[in-house]
C-alpha positions in Angstrom: 39.9 193.9 255.1 36.9 196.2 255.6 33.7 195.7 256.9 31.4 198.4 256.3 27.7 198.1 258.0 25.0 200.2 256.9 22.6 201.4 259.7 19.4 203.3 259.4 16.7 203.5 256.9 15.3 202.8 253.5 17.7 205.0 251.8 20.0 202.0 252.7 17.5 199.1 252.6 15.9 200.0 249.3 15.2 196.3 248.0 11.6 196.6 248.4 11.7 199.5 245.6 14.1 198.6 242.7 11.9 195.5 241.6 14.4 192.6 241.4 17.4 194.9 240.8 20.5 195.2 242.8 19.9 197.2 246.0 22.2 199.8 247.9 24.3 197.0 249.8 24.6 194.8 246.8 26.0 197.6 245.0 28.3 198.4 247.5 29.4 195.0 247.6 30.3 195.0 243.9 32.5 198.3 244.4 34.4 197.0 247.0 38.0 195.5 246.9 38.4 191.7 247.3 38.2 190.4 250.6 36.2 193.5 251.8 32.8 193.1 253.2 29.4 195.0 253.8 26.7 194.3 255.8 22.9 195.5 255.9 21.4 196.4 259.3 19.3 199.3 258.2 15.5 198.7 258.0 13.1 200.3 255.8 10.8 202.5 257.7 13.4 202.9 260.8 13.5 206.3 262.6 16.4 207.5 264.3 15.3 205.8 268.0 15.1 202.4 266.1 18.8 202.5 265.2 19.7 201.7 268.7 18.2 198.2 268.0 20.4 197.8 264.7 23.8 199.1 266.8 23.0 196.0 269.3 23.6 193.6 266.6 26.5 195.1 265.0 29.3 192.5 263.7 32.4 192.5 266.2 34.6 192.8 263.1 33.0 196.0 261.5 35.3 198.4 260.8 33.1 201.2 259.4 29.7 202.5 260.1 27.5 204.4 257.3 24.4 205.8 258.8 21.3 207.2 256.8 18.5 208.1 258.9 16.2 210.8 259.7 14.0 211.0 256.5 11.2 209.4 258.5 11.4 211.4 261.4 10.8 214.2 259.0 7.9 212.6 257.2 6.3 212.6 260.8 5.9 216.5 260.7 4.8 216.4 256.9 1.6 217.8 257.8 2.9 221.2 259.0 3.6 222.1 255.4 -0.1 222.2 254.6 -0.9 223.8 258.2 -2.4 227.4 257.7 -0.4 230.0 259.2 -0.9 233.4 260.4 2.5 234.7 259.4 5.9 233.0 258.5 7.8 233.3 261.6 4.8 230.7 263.1 5.6 228.1 260.3 9.4 228.3 261.6 8.7 228.0 265.1 6.5 224.8 264.1 9.5 223.5 262.4 11.9 224.4 265.3 9.8 222.6 267.8 9.5 219.6 265.5 13.4 219.4 265.3 14.1 220.0 268.7 13.3 216.2 269.7 15.0 214.9 266.5 18.1 216.5 267.0 18.5 215.7 270.7 18.1 211.8 269.2 20.3 212.2 266.6 22.9 213.7 268.5 22.9 210.8 271.1 22.9 208.3 268.2 26.0 209.9 266.8 27.7 210.3 270.0 26.9 206.4 270.4 28.3 205.8 267.0 31.8 207.8 267.8 32.0 205.9 270.8 31.8 202.5 269.4 35.2 202.4 267.9 34.6 201.6 264.2 35.0 204.7 261.8 31.4 206.0 261.3 30.1 208.1 258.7 26.8 210.1 258.4 24.5 211.0 255.4 22.1 213.8 255.0 18.5 213.6 254.3 17.9 213.8 250.6 15.2 215.8 248.9 13.3 213.1 246.7 11.4 213.4 243.7 7.9 215.3 245.1 5.5 216.7 243.2 6.2 220.1 242.2 4.0 221.9 244.4 5.6 220.3 247.4 9.3 220.5 246.3 10.2 223.9 247.4 8.6 223.5 250.8 10.0 220.5 251.7 13.4 221.2 250.6 13.4 224.1 253.1 11.7 222.0 255.9 14.4 219.3 255.3 17.2 221.6 255.3 16.2 222.3 258.9 16.4 218.6 259.6 19.8 218.5 257.8 21.0 221.4 259.5 20.5 219.0 262.8 22.4 216.3 261.3 25.4 218.4 260.2 25.9 220.1 263.6 25.6 216.5 265.1 28.4 215.3 262.9 30.3 218.2 263.4 30.4 218.0 267.3 31.6 214.4 266.9 34.1 214.9 264.1 32.3 212.9 262.1 32.7 213.0 258.0 29.0 213.4 256.4 27.8 212.3 253.0 26.0 215.1 251.6 22.9 213.1 249.7 21.5 215.9 248.6 24.5 216.3 246.0 24.1 212.5 245.4 20.7 211.8 244.4 20.2 214.7 242.1 17.8 213.6 239.0 14.3 212.2 239.0 15.8 208.8 237.8 17.5 208.1 241.1 14.3 207.6 242.9 12.0 204.7 242.5 9.0 206.6 244.1 8.8 210.3 245.6 11.3 209.5 248.3 13.0 205.9 247.7 16.3 205.6 246.1 16.1 203.7 242.5 19.0 201.3 241.2 20.5 204.3 239.8 20.4 206.3 243.4 21.7 203.3 245.0 24.4 203.0 242.8 25.2 206.8 243.4 24.7 206.3 246.9 27.1 203.1 247.0 29.5 205.0 245.1 29.6 207.7 247.5 30.1 205.5 250.5 33.1 204.0 248.6 34.6 207.3 248.0 34.3 208.3 251.6 35.4 205.1 253.3 38.0 203.8 251.0 39.3 207.6 250.7 
């Protein structure tokens, strides 16, 4: 019997955005074999540093952990996309500095997950359904954060669900950055494919 525990932010805790429709954890439960369970510890609005509190509530019988966090960390630096720069290298320096603290926090978190015992999977940050003028610069900025996620996962030998390849349609989003019922269904299906593989 598997007990999947969802950790992180509103990518997994999206009940507030689906207008009474099924959220990610409900859709995950519907896809699991009889007897398997899923528990939601992820909290809307969480940043990487908040997940330690979620881990402290980890059920003793957890068999699989799924982490999706980092989008809110990245959102904390959205102002960099509108800051005036003298040259392109300056912008890259800003984002390098912004991601440095995130990368350290995320690496520590992934190391803690790997030490906990249950199997763990991490998710990248998807690109959302932003307004057209913001899509390309946001995609480039998120790639820097996602590189930190991928590197931490590789170092800990943890599998990765690439959410940029999961939520690819406008209808996957309830608003520019939160998963809709359709997006939640895709995320739940990706978790099942990974965990039950």
